[in-house]
N, C-alpha and C positions, 0 to 999 in steps of 0.2 A: 714721153716714155710709153713704150708699148706694153702690152699685157705680158709678153715673155720676159721683158726686162724687169718688170715689176715682180714677177714670180721669182726670177733669179735673185733679186734684192731680198725678197722675203726669205728665200731658202738660205741665203748668205747670213742674214740676221739670225735666223733660227739656228744655223750651225754655230754662229758666234756665241749665242746664248748657251747652247748645249756644251760647247768647248769650255766656256767660262764656268758653268755649273760643274763639269767634270774636273776642272782644275781646282775649284774650291773643295770638292769632295776628296780629291787626291791629296790636297794639302792637309785636310783634316785627318785623313787616314795616315799620312806620314807622321803627323804629330802624335796620333794614338799609338802607332808602332814604336815611336821613339820613347814615349812614356812607358809603354809595356816593356821595352827592352831595359830601361832604367829600373823598373820595378822588379823584373826578374833578376837583374844583377844585384840589386839591394837585398832581395830575399836570399839569394845565394850567399852573399857576404855575411848575412846574419845567421843563416842556417848552419854553415860550417862550424862556427864556434859552439852553437847550441848542440850539434851532434857530437862534437868533441867533449863537451861537458857531460852530456848524457852517457857517453861511453865511459868516461871516468867514474861517474856515479854508479854505473852498472858494475864496473870492476871493484869499486869499494864495497858495494852491497854483496858481491860474491865473496870477497875476503871476510866480511862480517859473518856471512852465513857459514863459511868454513870454521870460523872461531866458535860460533854458537854450536855447530855440530860437534866440535871437539869437547866443548863444555858439557853438552848433553850426554856424550858417551862417558865422560868422567862421572857425571852424576848418576848415570845408570850403573856404573861399576861400584860406586859408593853405596847405592841402594841395595845392590845384590850382596855386597859384603856385610852391610848392616842386617840384612835378612838372614844371612848365614850365621852371623854372630848371635842374633836373636834366637835362632833355632838351637844353636849350641848351648846358649845359656839356659834356655827352657828345658832342654834335655838333661843338662848337667845338674841344674839346681831345682828344676820343677818337681821331678819325682821325689827326691829326698825331702823337699820342703812340704810337700803334700803329706808325706808319711809322718813327718814330725808334727805337723798340725793335727793330723788324725790321731796320733798317739797322745798329744796334749789334750785333745777333746775327750778321748777315751778315759784318760786319767781324771780329768775334771768330773766327768759323768760318774766314774766309779767312786770318787770321793764324795760327790754330792749324793749319790745313791746310797752309799754306806751310812751317811748321816741320816737319811730318811728312814733307813731300815731301823736304826737305833731308836729314832723318835717314834716310829710306829710300834716297836716292841714295848716301849714304855707306856704308851697310851692305849694299848689294847685292853679292852674291858670285855666283860661278858655281855652278850646281847640277850635280853630277856624280852620275849614276846615281840621281837622285831624292832625294839627301840634301843639304840645304843645309850650306854650310861654316860659316856664322854664323847664329845665331838672331836674328830681329828682335825688338826690344823690343815688348811688348804695349802697345797704346794703351788709355787709359782711356775708357770709354764714358760719355757725358754723359747 
């Protein structure tokens, strides 16, 4: 075998090893691409029902929000009606009740004051040299 034939055999072996290595790499790449394709298909199969469920949940939440909005507007209307009723009751009964209470207080004070006037007239004595002869009863403070 000459040097050229030996070089040719070495190049042929090198190319055979290189082709074998590339074949193994391509086979691994093919398996990876197959697995990736299956994974994407599986994710797609699972994502579609999830998106359908999410869409249904959003629709249900929207319906519930509409109901809550209607309830809130009804509560606001009831609160404004209660406020108006409270104002009406206060204006209709508040003034006269205050006047009746003031009148009753005045009558009580007048009756109580009249009794004190009678008791002070009876117990009045002459004061000699700045010393009273009888002590007045102390009145209670309200």
